[in-house]
N, C-alpha and C positions, 0 to 999 in steps of 0.2 A: 504257294509252296506246300501248305497243308494238304491241299488236294493231291498234289504230286506224290507226297509221302504216303498218304493213305492208299492211293492208287497202286503204288509199288508194293505195299504190304498185301493188298488184295491179290495181286498177281503172283507174288512170291509165296504167300501163305505162311510167312515167318511169324514166330511168337515173340512178342516184346515183353509184356508184363501183364499180370492180372490186376484188375482194378474194379472198383464199383462204378457202374455206369448208370445212365438214365434207364436202361433196360432193367437193371436190378431193382431200381426204385419203383418202377412201374409194375414189375413182377410182384413185389411185396404188397403194393397197393391192391392189386387184383386179388391176391389170396387172403390178405389180412383185413381189408376194409371194404373194397368195392363189391367183390363177389366171393365171400367166404364159402367154402365148399358146403357147409351145413345150411346155407341159404340158397343153394343152387336151385334154379327152376328149369323144368323140362321145356325149354323153348329154343327155337333156332337162334335167337339173339345170343344165347350163352354157348351154343355149340361150337362156334369158332374159338372161343376162349378154351373150351374143353379140349378141342383138337390141339391147340397149342400146348396145353399141359401134357397131353399124350406125347407130342413130339419132343417136348423137353425131357421127358423120361427116356424116350428111345435114343435120343441123340446127345444127351448131356453126359457129364461125368458120373461115375458110379456113386460118388458120395452125395450127389444131389437127387438121385433117383427116388429115395424114400419120400422126399418132399412132394414130388409130383404124383407118385403112386397114391399117397395118402389123400391128396386133393381129389383125384378122380374117384377113388374108392368111397370117400365120404360123400361126394356129390351124387354118385350113383346109388349108394345105399339110401340116401335122403330122398331120392325121387323114385325109388324102385317101384313103389305101388302106383305111381302116376305115369310111368313110362309107356308111351304109345307110339305107333308108327303108321297112323292112318292118313297122314299127308307127308309130302317131302319134308316140310319144316319140322314135323313131328318125328320123322325118322332120324334127323340129324344127330341128336344127342345119343342115339343108340351106339355110336362109335365107342362111347365110354364103356358100355356093357361088354362089347366084343373085346376091347382092349383088356379089360379086367379078366376075362376068361383066358385070354392068351397068356397073361402074366401070372395069374394066381391059380388057374385051373379049377376054380370053384364053379361047380355045376350051375349054381343059381344064376350066374351071369350069362352062361350059355343059354339057359332056359329063357331068360328074358330077351336076349339078343335074337334068338330064333323066333320068339313070339312077335317081336317087332318085324322080322322079315316076313312072317306069315301075313301080317297086316299090310306091309308094304306091297305084297303081291296083289292085294285087292284094291290098290289105288287106281283110279280111273286112268285109262290109257287113251291117247289120241289114235286115230286110224292107222298111223304109221308105227304104233307101238311105243310112243314116248310117254313117260310118266307125266301126267298133268300136274301142274303146280297147284291147282285149285281143286276144291271138291265139287263145286257147282258148275264149273265151266271147263272146257277142254282147251287148255293153254300150255305151251311150253315156255318156261322162263329160264334164263341162264343161271339164276340162283339155284335152281334144282340140282344142277350138276354137283355143286359142293355139298348140298344137304344130303343127297343120297350117296354120292361118290365116296366121301370120307367114311361113311358107315360101311358100305360094301367092301371097301379096301380093308378095313379093320376086320370084317367078317372073314375075308380071305386069309389074312394074316393069322387070325385066331384058329381057323379050322383047317386051312390048306385046301379047302374045297374050291375048285376052279369055277364053280357055278356063280359064285359071288363076283368074281373078277370078270367073267363073261357078261354078266348083267351090267356091271359098271361100264364096260367097254361098249356094249350095245346101246346103252342110254347115251353115252357120250357121243357116239357116232350119229345117232338120231338127232340129238339137240344141235350138234355142230352143223348137220345138213340143213336144218331149218333156220338157224340163227346166224351162221357165219356170213360175213360180207366178203366176197371173193376178191375184192380190190384191196381192202385194208387187212383182212384176216382177223379183225376184231368182230365181236358178236353184237347184234342188236339185242335189246332186252327181252322181247317176247314175240311169240307167234300164236295166233288164234287158229285153232284146228278146224272149226266148222262155221265160223262167222254167225253163229246163232245167239251169242251172248258172251259177255266177258265181265271180269271183275270190275265193279264200279265203286266199291267201298273206299278205295284210295287211288285207283287208276283214273286217268282222264277218259271221259266218255268218248267212245268211237275211235279209240287209238288204233284199232285194227282195220279201219276203213280205207284200205289200200288194196290194190289188185292181188298182192301176194299175202295179204293179211299179217304182215310183219310190222312191228314197230320200226321207226326210222332212226332212232338215236342209239348211240353207243355209250351206255352208262358206265362210268368209271368203275364203281364197285362191282357191278355185274360182271364186267370183264375180269376184275380182280378175283372173283370167286373161281372163275375158270383157271386162271393162271396159278392160283394157290393149289387147287385140286390136282392139276397136272404136275406141279412141282412135288407135291407130297407123293404122288404115284411113282415118280422117278426115284425118290428117296427110299420108298418102301419095297419096290420090286427089285429083284436081282436083274442085272443088265442083260443076262442071257434069257430072260423070260420073253416069250414071243410078243408080248404087248409093250415091252419097254421102248423099243424103237418107235413104235407108233405114237405112244404118248410123247416121246421126245420130239417127234416131228410136229405135233400139235403145239407144244410149248414154244418151239422155235419160231413157228409162223406167227405167233401172237407177240412174242417178245421183240422180234426184229424191228417192229415199227415204234416201240415205246420211247427210245431216247429222243427221237425227233419231236415227240409230243410233250416232253417234259418242259416245265417252266424252269429254265436254268438258273434264274435269280433266286428261287426259293426251293428248288429241288422237288417241287410237288407236281403232280398231275392234276388235271381239272375234273370237275364234276362230269362234264362231257369232254373227254380227251380229244376228240376229233375237232372240237370247236375251240381250240387253244386261243386264249386272249379275247374271245368274243365278249361283247358287253353283256353283263348278266351272268356269265359263267363264273365259277369261283373255284379256288384251290380246294381240293378235297383230300383229307389225310389218310382215310382208310384205304382207298385205292392206291395211294402213294406207297404205303407199306406193302400192300399186296404185290404191286408191280415190282417194287424193289426186291422182294423175296423171289419172285419169278426170274428176274434178271440174274440174281446171284446163283440160283439153281442152274440156269442155262449156262452161265460161265463155268460153274463147277464141273459140268459134264462136257465142256467144250462144244456146246451147241451153237454158240454165237462167238464171234471174234471181233476184236476192235476195241480201242480205248474208249469209245463212246459208251459202251456198256458198263465198264468200270466206273467211268465218271458219273454216269447216271445213278449208280448205286451209292456212290460216295455223297453225291448231292442230296439224294433222298434221305440218307441217314442223318446228315447234318441239318437238312431242312426240317425234318420232323422234330428234331431236338430243339431247334431254334424258334420255330413259330407254331408248332402244333402240340406242345406239351405245356401244361399249366400246373402250378403248385396248388395243392389242396392241404387242408389241416392234417397234422400228424407227420409232416416231413415227406409226404408222398407227392407223386406226380400223376396226372391223368391226361387223357388225350383231348385235343381240341380240333375244331374244323372238320367234324365228322358229320357227313350227311345222315339225317335220320332215315328210318326205314322208308323204303321207296317202292312204289309200284310203277306203272307204265304210262307214258304220255309223250307230248312233244317237247321241244327244247325249253319252252317257257315253263312247262310243268317241272322239269328237273331243276331249272334255275330257281324256282320258288320253293323247292324243298329246303327246309331250314337245316342249318348245321348246328351241332350240339357238342358239348363236352362229354367225355365218358363214352358209353356204349361198349358192351362186352366184346362185340366183334372187332371193334377198333382196338381195344386194349390188347386182345389176343393177337391181332395181326401186327401191331406195333412190336410186341414182344417177339413174335416169330421172325419178323424181318430183322429186328435189332440184334438178337443174339446170333442169328445166322451171319449177319454182317461182321459182328465182333469176332466170331470164330474164324471167319475168312481173313480178317485183318490182323489176327493174332492178339487181340485184346483180352481174350479169355481162353 
């Protein structure tokens, strides 16, 4: 009955009442205890949380905007002298500088954002023009799309210069060409451009030893990065922009397969979604939040149709609350069942990556999916 009621609310978009939810508690934890803005570090781990704060400012009510603007401003001022864009992971937090210029028009933020772009242009490229995820090796990873895509989107929004959006689209197309599986439309984790060497500090040795030099597994959070980036692109671009429909098509092709891969008992997707229920595979919460957000975006823009997508979003929201949130001192909540930072390997490699509580990217994605769901369901 509860599922039916929430499904109806999602479909109708009706408002019922305002209340404090687990999303609010997690939001306060992120800002007040776990990652206060004055302790922000310029790392990719924090960039997803920063992106969520930007989205909360852009899409939330006027009375809440000062909370999130202050968070981003404090974080960027705190890291201004350390901000660099020499790797895709380093570029990621640059979205905050571009956002602040868009909102405040303070030239110092544009100066830093453009400095990051100049460094970005010097990152190694694979022979087909793709931005290499690593400094020492020529590899394309699905993670890169989020790390550079969110920044380039914010640069476009801040300046109106189409060159940033053109670069975003060019990189997305290149990565999609090399990483997408044409049967499932999900992406493998990585592609080695020259077969001369690859990351070994955390990747499995010789993961690229295949005729097409592609990894063979569909990592949950890796695909989540793509789904979130596409969803944010649709939210930020006007529908009449020439790229909007293309981004919409890419999101649709990925989201379509997701309901069938969900564990309906828990509402979660797996560490390796295509190996649903396989021994050693485990439920992973960060990709669950990311996939839920993507499904909601696709539903919002009528890109997918059918009750299965509504049901999948409802199950994900309930499942995260019920099994992937834990209490921490101070009356807060934090995330659980989060795969730690992960490189590339075979199925056993992914199964042996430990899960943790916390992690800024999980906190951010829980928040982003949670408040998007609650707005759709009329809870806020």
